[in-house]
C-alpha positions as CSV (number, residue, x, y, z in Angstrom):
1,X,0.0,0.0,0.0
2,X,2.8,2.4,0.9
3,X,4.6,1.6,-2.4
4,X,1.4,2.3,-4.4
5,X,1.0,5.6,-2.7
6,X,4.6,6.6,-3.4
7,X,4.1,5.7,-7.1
8,X,0.9,7.7,-7.3
9,X,2.7,10.7,-5.8
10,X,5.6,10.3,-8.2
11,X,3.3,10.2,-11.2
12,X,1.3,13.2,-9.9
13,X,4.6,15.1,-9.6
14,X,5.5,14.3,-13.2
15,X,2.1,15.4,-14.5
16,X,2.3,18.6,-12.5
17,X,5.7,19.4,-13.9
18,X,4.6,18.8,-17.4
19,X,1.5,20.9,-17.0
20,X,3.6,23.8,-15.6
21,X,5.6,24.2,-18.9
22,X,4.4,26.5,-21.6
23,X,5.4,26.8,-25.2
24,X,5.4,30.6,-25.7
25,X,7.2,33.5,-27.4
26,X,8.5,36.8,-26.2
27,X,8.5,39.8,-28.5
28,X,8.2,43.6,-28.3
29,X,4.8,45.2,-28.3
30,X,3.8,48.0,-30.7
31,X,4.9,46.3,-34.0
32,X,4.9,48.4,-37.1
33,X,5.1,47.6,-40.8
34,X,7.6,47.2,-42.5
35,X,10.0,46.0,-39.8
36,X,12.0,43.0,-38.6
37,X,10.8,41.6,-35.3
38,X,12.9,39.4,-33.0
39,X,11.0,36.6,-31.3
40,X,12.4,34.4,-28.5
41,X,10.6,31.1,-28.1
42,X,10.9,29.0,-25.0
43,X,9.4,26.1,-23.2
44,X,9.0,28.1,-20.0
45,X,8.1,26.9,-16.5
46,X,7.0,29.0,-13.5
47,X,9.7,27.6,-11.1
48,X,12.2,25.9,-13.3
49,X,13.2,28.6,-15.8
50,X,13.1,28.2,-19.5
51,X,14.4,25.6,-22.0
52,X,14.9,25.6,-25.7
53,X,12.0,23.5,-27.2
54,X,12.4,20.8,-29.8
55,X,10.0,21.9,-32.6
56,X,8.6,19.9,-35.4
57,X,7.1,23.0,-37.0
58,X,7.8,26.7,-36.7
59,X,6.5,29.3,-39.1
60,X,5.1,32.8,-39.3
61,X,1.8,33.2,-41.1
62,X,1.2,36.6,-42.8
63,X,-2.1,38.4,-42.9
64,X,-2.6,37.3,-46.5
65,X,-2.2,33.6,-45.5
66,X,1.3,33.1,-46.8
67,X,3.9,31.7,-44.4
68,X,7.6,31.8,-43.8
69,X,9.6,29.0,-42.1
70,X,11.6,30.4,-39.2
71,X,15.3,29.9,-38.7
72,X,16.7,29.9,-35.2
73,X,19.7,30.2,-33.1
74,X,19.7,29.0,-29.4
75,X,20.0,32.0,-27.0
76,X,19.6,31.9,-23.3
77,X,17.8,28.6,-23.2
78,X,15.4,29.6,-25.9
79,X,15.2,29.9,-29.7
80,X,15.7,33.3,-31.3
81,X,14.3,34.0,-34.7
82,X,13.4,37.1,-36.8
83,X,10.0,37.6,-38.4
84,X,9.8,39.9,-41.5
85,X,6.8,42.2,-41.1
86,X,5.9,43.4,-44.6
87,X,2.3,44.6,-44.3
88,X,-0.2,45.7,-41.7
89,X,-2.3,43.0,-40.1
90,X,-1.8,40.2,-37.7
91,X,1.1,37.9,-38.1
92,X,0.6,34.5,-36.4
93,X,3.6,32.6,-35.0
94,X,2.6,28.9,-35.4
95,X,4.6,26.3,-33.4
96,X,4.4,22.6,-32.7
97,X,6.6,20.6,-30.4
98,X,7.9,17.1,-31.1
99,X,5.3,14.6,-29.8
100,X,5.8,12.7,-26.6
101,X,4.5,9.4,-25.2
102,X,3.7,8.2,-21.7
103,X,2.2,5.1,-20.3
104,X,1.0,4.7,-16.7
105,X,2.2,1.1,-16.7
106,X,5.7,2.4,-16.7
107,X,5.0,3.5,-13.1
108,X,3.3,0.2,-12.1
109,X,-0.2,1.8,-12.3
110,X,-3.1,0.8,-14.3
111,X,-4.0,3.7,-16.6
112,X,-4.1,4.9,-20.2
113,X,-1.1,5.3,-22.6
114,X,-1.2,8.8,-23.9
115,X,0.2,10.6,-27.0
116,X,1.2,14.1,-25.8
117,X,0.9,16.9,-28.4
118,X,1.7,20.6,-27.7
119,X,0.9,23.5,-30.0
120,X,2.0,27.2,-29.6
121,X,0.7,30.3,-31.2
122,X,1.6,33.9,-30.8
123,X,-0.3,36.9,-32.1
124,X,1.9,39.7,-33.6
125,X,-0.5,42.5,-34.7
126,X,1.2,45.0,-36.9
127,X,-0.9,48.2,-36.4
128,X,-4.1,46.1,-36.8
129,X,-5.2,42.7,-35.8
130,X,-6.8,41.7,-39.1
131,X,-6.9,38.0,-39.8
132,X,-5.9,37.1,-36.2
133,X,-8.6,34.4,-36.2
134,X,-7.1,32.5,-39.1
135,X,-7.2,28.7,-38.3
136,X,-5.4,25.7,-39.9
137,X,-7.9,23.2,-38.5
138,X,-5.0,21.1,-37.5
139,X,-4.5,19.8,-33.9
140,X,-5.6,21.9,-30.9
141,X,-6.0,25.6,-31.5
142,X,-7.0,28.6,-29.4
143,X,-8.8,30.8,-31.9
144,X,-9.2,34.4,-30.7
145,X,-12.5,36.2,-31.0
146,X,-11.1,39.6,-30.2
147,X,-8.8,42.0,-32.1
148,X,-5.4,41.5,-30.6
149,X,-4.4,45.1,-31.4
150,X,-7.2,46.3,-29.1
151,X,-6.7,44.1,-26.0
152,X,-6.3,46.3,-23.0
153,X,-6.4,45.8,-19.2
154,X,-10.1,45.8,-18.1
155,X,-11.4,44.4,-21.4
156,X,-12.7,40.9,-21.9
157,X,-10.6,38.3,-23.8
158,X,-12.6,35.7,-25.7
159,X,-11.5,32.7,-27.7
160,X,-12.6,29.3,-28.9
161,X,-10.6,26.1,-28.4
162,X,-10.9,23.6,-31.3
163,X,-9.6,20.2,-32.1
164,X,-9.2,19.6,-35.9
165,X,-11.5,22.6,-36.4
166,X,-14.3,21.5,-34.1
167,X,-15.0,22.9,-30.6
168,X,-13.6,20.8,-27.7
169,X,-14.0,21.0,-24.0
170,X,-11.1,21.2,-21.5
171,X,-9.4,23.3,-18.8
172,X,-7.7,26.6,-19.4
173,X,-5.5,29.0,-17.5
174,X,-3.9,32.4,-18.2
175,X,-0.6,33.8,-16.9
176,X,1.2,37.1,-17.4
177,X,4.9,36.4,-18.2
178,X,6.0,40.0,-18.7
179,X,5.0,43.5,-17.8
180,X,5.2,46.3,-20.4
181,X,8.1,48.0,-18.6
182,X,10.2,44.8,-18.5
183,X,13.2,44.5,-20.8
184,X,13.1,41.6,-23.4
185,X,15.3,39.4,-21.3
186,X,14.9,35.9,-19.8
187,X,12.9,35.8,-16.6
188,X,10.7,33.3,-14.8
189,X,7.0,33.3,-15.5
190,X,4.8,34.2,-12.5
191,X,2.0,32.2,-10.9
192,X,-1.1,31.4,-12.8
193,X,-3.4,34.4,-12.6
194,X,-6.7,32.9,-14.0
195,X,-8.0,29.4,-14.5
196,X,-11.3,27.6,-15.4
197,X,-13.0,24.8,-17.2
198,X,-15.0,25.0,-20.4
199,X,-17.2,22.1,-21.6
200,X,-17.5,23.6,-25.1
201,X,-14.1,25.2,-25.4
202,X,-15.3,28.8,-25.0
203,X,-12.7,30.8,-23.1
204,X,-13.6,34.2,-21.6
205,X,-12.1,36.3,-18.9
206,X,-11.2,39.9,-18.0
207,X,-7.7,41.0,-18.5
208,X,-6.7,42.3,-15.1
209,X,-3.4,44.1,-16.1
210,X,-1.3,45.0,-19.1
211,X,1.5,42.7,-20.1
212,X,2.5,39.7,-22.2
213,X,-0.1,37.0,-21.5
214,X,-0.1,33.2,-22.3
215,X,-3.4,31.3,-22.3
216,X,-3.1,27.5,-21.9
217,X,-5.9,25.1,-22.9
218,X,-5.6,21.3,-22.1
219,X,-8.0,18.7,-23.5
220,X,-8.3,14.9,-23.8
221,X,-9.2,13.2,-27.1
222,X,-10.5,9.6,-26.6
223,X,-8.9,8.2,-29.7
224,X,-6.7,5.1,-30.0
225,X,-3.9,4.8,-32.4
226,X,-0.2,3.9,-33.0
227,X,2.7,6.3,-32.9
228,X,6.2,5.6,-34.2
229,X,8.9,7.1,-32.0
230,X,11.3,9.4,-33.8
231,X,13.9,9.3,-31.1
232,X,14.9,7.4,-28.0
233,X,13.1,8.0,-24.7
234,X,15.5,9.6,-22.2
235,X,14.3,7.3,-19.5
236,X,14.8,4.2,-21.7
237,X,11.1,3.2,-22.1
238,X,11.3,3.1,-25.9
239,X,13.7,3.5,-28.8
240,X,13.6,5.3,-32.1
241,X,11.5,3.4,-34.6
242,X,9.3,1.6,-31.9
243,X,5.6,1.5,-32.7
244,X,3.7,2.4,-29.5
245,X,-0.1,2.0,-29.1
246,X,-1.9,4.8,-27.3
247,X,-5.4,4.9,-25.7
248,X,-5.9,8.7,-25.9
249,X,-4.4,11.9,-27.2
250,X,-3.7,14.7,-24.6
251,X,-3.2,17.9,-26.6
252,X,-2.3,21.3,-25.1
253,X,-2.4,24.6,-26.9
254,X,-0.8,27.9,-25.9
255,X,-1.7,31.4,-27.1
256,X,0.6,34.4,-26.5
257,X,-0.5,38.1,-26.9
258,X,0.1,41.5,-25.5
259,X,-2.5,43.5,-23.5
260,X,-2.0,47.2,-23.2
């Protein structure tokens, strides 16, 4: 009984650590066109600092729908890239981490095997927020229902979470990672400021203060499948090329934006 309790606590700790991470981007507010904007992408954590994420996809989508793949260099535990702003409207930073896999049986506990997917998106409005609600209908997305160029403290933020283009329920939280007066340097994210559950994926809350905000949405998709590992598991549970069967998909989406 004691061993079982210890295992449960260990797994709970792992889940808590994973949920504390956020795939987000830091960038200056007040973007104009034309210009070159530096973005610093990190897999941040509120008490462990930041880490450079391993991305399977990273691009900037222009207001007209065209996209540019991003080239990075690792800086201060994150990835630094430059986005070319050529016209007015909202540029969307579209990110996806390499998938991960976990199985409760590894910890001696009966439970589902999960394919873990994480998606990041940042809204970079150049003068206007036109086309900020553009969606790819791929994976888990947080689609804003407000103009990101007009988000201010005291206004209501609204968005819809979707899975493959359809609304999906889950849990959300919002955290301010930087205040307007902060320099664009590495720093720890603060505590979660807002959180809630949404059975239909609708997210709505009042922005309490200006700053760079990250909204997180976590869902569960009851779908079985097979995933082929692209690399070795650091803990030795599987090797590259192994085919692993999962019972569910646990996607998380992150949306970054500035509030004035």
